[in-house]
C-alpha positions in Angstrom: 1.6 144.4 126.0 5.3 143.4 126.1 4.6 140.7 128.7 1.8 139.3 126.5 4.1 139.2 123.5 6.7 137.4 125.7 4.2 134.8 126.8 3.0 134.4 123.2 6.6 133.9 122.0 7.2 131.3 124.7 4.0 129.4 123.7 4.9 129.4 120.0 8.5 128.3 120.8 7.3 125.3 122.9 4.8 124.4 120.2 7.7 124.6 117.6 9.9 122.4 119.8 7.0 119.9 120.1 6.6 119.8 116.3 10.4 119.3 115.9 10.4 116.5 118.5 7.5 114.6 116.8 8.9 115.3 113.3 12.4 114.2 114.4 11.1 111.0 116.0 9.2 110.1 112.8 12.3 110.7 110.6 14.5 108.6 112.8 11.9 105.8 112.8 11.7 106.1 109.0 15.4 105.9 108.5 15.5 102.8 110.7 12.8 101.1 108.6 14.6 102.1 105.3 17.8 100.6 106.6 16.1 97.3 107.5 14.2 97.1 104.1 16.7 98.7 101.6 20.0 98.5 103.4 22.5 101.5 103.8 21.3 103.7 100.9 22.2 107.5 101.0 18.7 108.2 102.2 19.2 106.4 105.5 22.0 108.6 107.0 20.3 111.9 105.6 16.9 111.0 107.1 18.6 110.0 110.4 20.8 113.1 110.6 17.8 115.5 109.9 15.7 113.6 112.4 18.4 113.9 115.1 18.8 117.6 114.5 15.0 118.1 114.9 15.1 116.0 118.0 17.8 118.2 119.4 15.6 121.3 118.9 12.6 119.4 120.4 14.5 118.7 123.6 15.4 122.4 124.3 12.6 122.8 126.8 13.8 119.8 128.8 17.4 121.2 128.7 16.1 124.5 130.0 14.1 122.8 132.8 17.2 120.8 134.0 19.4 123.8 133.8 16.8 125.8 135.9 16.6 123.2 138.6 20.4 123.0 138.9 20.8 126.7 139.7 22.7 127.4 143.0 20.4 129.1 145.5 22.4 128.5 148.6 23.3 131.4 150.8 26.5 133.2 149.9 28.3 136.2 151.3 31.4 137.7 149.9 33.3 140.9 150.5 34.2 141.8 146.9 36.3 144.8 147.9 37.0 146.9 151.1 33.8 148.8 150.3 31.6 146.5 148.3 29.8 143.6 149.9 27.9 140.9 148.0 25.2 138.5 149.4 22.9 135.8 147.8 19.6 135.2 149.5 16.8 132.6 148.8 13.4 133.9 149.7 9.8 133.0 148.8 10.8 130.7 145.8 13.2 133.4 144.5 16.9 134.1 144.5 18.0 137.6 145.3 21.6 139.0 144.8 22.4 142.0 147.1 25.3 144.5 147.0 25.9 147.3 149.4 28.3 150.2 149.3 28.9 152.9 151.9 28.2 156.2 150.1 30.9 158.2 152.0 33.5 156.0 150.2 32.5 157.9 147.0 34.5 160.8 148.2 37.9 159.0 148.4 37.7 155.4 147.3 34.8 154.5 144.9 34.9 155.6 141.2 31.6 155.4 139.5 31.2 154.7 135.8 28.3 154.2 133.4 27.5 153.5 129.7 27.3 156.7 127.7 24.7 156.9 124.9 25.1 159.6 122.3 23.0 162.7 121.8 20.3 160.6 120.2 20.3 157.9 122.8 22.2 155.5 120.6 24.7 153.0 122.1 26.2 149.7 121.1 24.7 146.8 123.1 26.9 144.7 125.4 26.6 142.2 128.2 27.4 143.0 131.8 30.4 140.8 131.8 31.7 142.5 128.7 31.2 146.0 130.3 32.9 144.8 133.5 35.9 143.7 131.6 36.1 146.8 129.5 35.9 149.1 132.6 37.7 146.9 135.2 34.7 147.4 137.4 34.4 145.6 140.7 30.6 145.6 140.5 28.2 146.1 137.6 24.4 146.1 137.3 22.2 146.8 134.3 20.3 150.2 134.3 18.1 151.6 131.6 15.3 150.4 129.5 15.9 150.3 125.8 14.6 149.5 122.4 14.3 147.7 120.0 14.4 144.2 121.4 13.4 140.9 120.0 13.7 137.7 122.1 12.3 135.0 119.8 13.2 133.0 117.9 16.3 132.3 119.9 18.7 132.1 116.9 17.8 135.6 115.7 17.2 137.5 118.9 18.1 141.2 118.9 20.3 142.9 120.0 23.5 140.9 120.1 26.7 142.5 121.3 27.7 145.5 119.2 24.2 146.1 117.7 23.0 149.7 117.9 20.1 150.3 120.3 18.5 153.3 122.0 18.7 153.9 125.7 15.8 155.5 127.5 16.7 158.5 129.6 19.7 160.7 130.4 22.9 159.4 131.9 25.1 161.8 133.9 28.7 161.0 134.7 30.6 163.6 136.8 28.3 166.4 135.7 28.4 165.5 132.0 25.0 164.8 130.4 24.5 162.1 127.8 21.6 160.4 126.0 18.0 161.7 125.6 15.2 163.0 127.8 12.3 160.6 128.4 9.0 160.5 130.3 10.6 158.4 133.0 12.0 161.2 135.2 13.3 159.2 138.2 17.0 158.9 138.7 19.5 157.3 141.1 21.7 160.4 141.8 25.0 160.1 143.6 26.9 163.1 144.9 30.5 161.9 144.7 31.8 165.2 146.1 29.9 164.8 149.3 29.5 161.0 149.5 25.6 161.0 149.5 22.9 159.6 147.3 19.2 160.2 146.5 16.4 159.2 144.2 14.5 161.9 142.3 14.4 164.1 139.2 17.4 165.9 137.7 17.5 169.6 138.3 17.5 172.0 135.3 20.5 174.1 134.5 24.1 173.3 135.1 24.8 170.0 136.9 27.2 169.7 139.7 30.7 168.3 138.6 30.5 165.5 141.2 27.0 164.2 140.1 26.5 160.7 138.7 22.9 159.8 137.7 21.3 156.9 135.9 17.7 156.6 134.9 15.0 154.2 136.3 11.3 153.9 135.8 8.9 153.4 138.7 9.6 154.2 142.4 9.5 151.0 144.5 9.9 152.6 148.0 9.3 156.2 148.9 10.2 157.6 152.4 10.3 154.1 153.8 6.9 153.1 152.4 6.2 150.7 149.5 5.0 152.6 146.4 1.5 151.7 145.3 1.1 153.7 142.1 -0.3 152.3 138.8 3.2 151.4 137.5 3.9 149.0 140.4 4.1 145.4 139.0 2.6 142.7 141.2 3.6 139.7 139.0 6.7 137.5 139.7 9.5 138.7 137.5 13.2 139.2 137.4 14.0 142.6 138.8 16.9 145.1 139.2 16.2 147.6 142.0 18.5 150.2 143.6 17.9 151.8 147.0 19.2 154.4 149.4 19.5 153.9 153.2 19.8 157.5 154.4 20.3 156.5 158.1 23.4 154.5 157.4 24.3 156.4 154.2 24.4 153.1 152.2 23.7 152.3 148.5 21.9 149.0 148.3 21.5 147.1 144.9 19.3 144.1 144.3 19.0 141.8 141.3 16.2 139.1 141.5 16.6 136.1 139.3 13.4 134.8 137.6 11.7 132.9 134.8 13.5 129.7 136.0 11.1 127.1 137.4 12.7 125.1 140.2 15.3 127.7 140.8 13.8 131.2 141.0 10.4 132.5 140.0 11.2 136.1 140.5 9.4 138.6 142.8 6.8 141.4 142.5 8.0 145.0 142.9 6.1 145.3 146.4 7.9 142.1 147.5 11.3 143.5 146.5 10.3 146.8 148.2 9.5 145.0 151.5 12.9 143.3 151.4 14.5 146.7 150.7 12.7 148.2 153.7 13.8 145.3 155.9 17.4 146.3 155.0 16.8 149.8 156.0 16.2 151.3 152.6 14.2 154.6 152.6 13.9 155.1 148.8 14.2 152.6 146.0 13.9 152.7 142.2 13.3 150.1 139.5 15.7 149.6 136.7 15.2 147.4 133.7 14.2 143.8 134.6 13.3 140.6 132.9 16.1 139.0 130.9 18.1 142.2 131.4 18.4 141.9 135.2 22.0 141.1 135.8 24.8 141.6 138.4 28.4 140.9 137.8 31.4 141.3 140.2 35.2 141.0 140.0 36.5 138.1 142.1 40.2 137.1 142.0 40.7 139.5 139.0 38.0 137.7 137.0 34.5 139.0 136.1 32.0 136.6 137.6 28.3 136.5 136.7 26.9 136.7 140.3 23.2 136.7 139.3 21.6 134.1 136.9 19.9 136.0 134.0 17.7 134.0 131.6 17.8 135.8 128.3 15.4 134.1 125.8 14.5 131.8 128.7 18.0 130.2 128.6 19.3 130.1 132.3 22.7 131.7 132.6 22.6 133.5 129.2 23.3 137.2 129.5 21.3 139.7 127.5 23.2 142.5 125.6 21.6 145.7 126.8 22.1 149.5 126.6 23.4 150.9 129.8 25.3 149.8 132.9 26.3 151.2 136.2 29.7 150.2 137.5 31.8 150.7 140.7 35.6 150.6 141.0 37.0 150.5 144.5 40.4 152.1 144.5 40.9 151.5 148.2 40.7 147.7 147.8 
């Protein structure tokens, strides 16, 4: 239903841009005729200015297309810190951003942080870059689904930074439980005391003091096999997926850019799962995707947008969302 609403919004937006373009062209032509027949009366600049404004709105789809094609999909590899590696990969008409972290570094080097919703799940929306600056994180990705959200029209989308929204699912930071319970019971769980990670359900009762856990939705890979349940999406879409490589004890994070023709069309969850398996991942979990899918890293003491989100279909525009997962490498 949400996808149908998004498609409907895009159609209406493009039709509105077409009407603006036609109306703006007619007004500019009318202003020119009035200038030729009546001279420079006050109506001429008014008609011309209104026409040019409408033409500007009408050209937004063309601007989006040019921006999409200009996206950088070339291979990139960067060691963000001593324990956090980043890589950009182009595969099957999509651009994937990877980050990998040795889980044993959680014991002595890596500090984990996450956004903390209140007891009712409420939290102020922010972008990944804003969260990264606030927490001085070396790597940040978006996490939980949330509501409400309104993408269109562009000039009144919701939320904007600072707006209250509700995050879906609990967040656990060093044994402290935050947020609300939901029907989505899968979590990325990191044991910072023992330097290990897993994907599963939170246990009832008292939580270990070293536990950090953030909520996801559908499993993508289970025991080295692509999940084929009813929630697995086969359409091309921007994705945020996290995985655990138990053999090498690695945390693997992936953000797939999408909705940007000529740059990246996104991937299905099975396709992301296959890429995860090729990297040795045994279990993987889907986080919030679409315009929310974002990865930010700290390079040269500056927060850099590593992925290319497309909030409201505008390439490079970050969406303010509910919760983030951040890593700080104190051994860098």
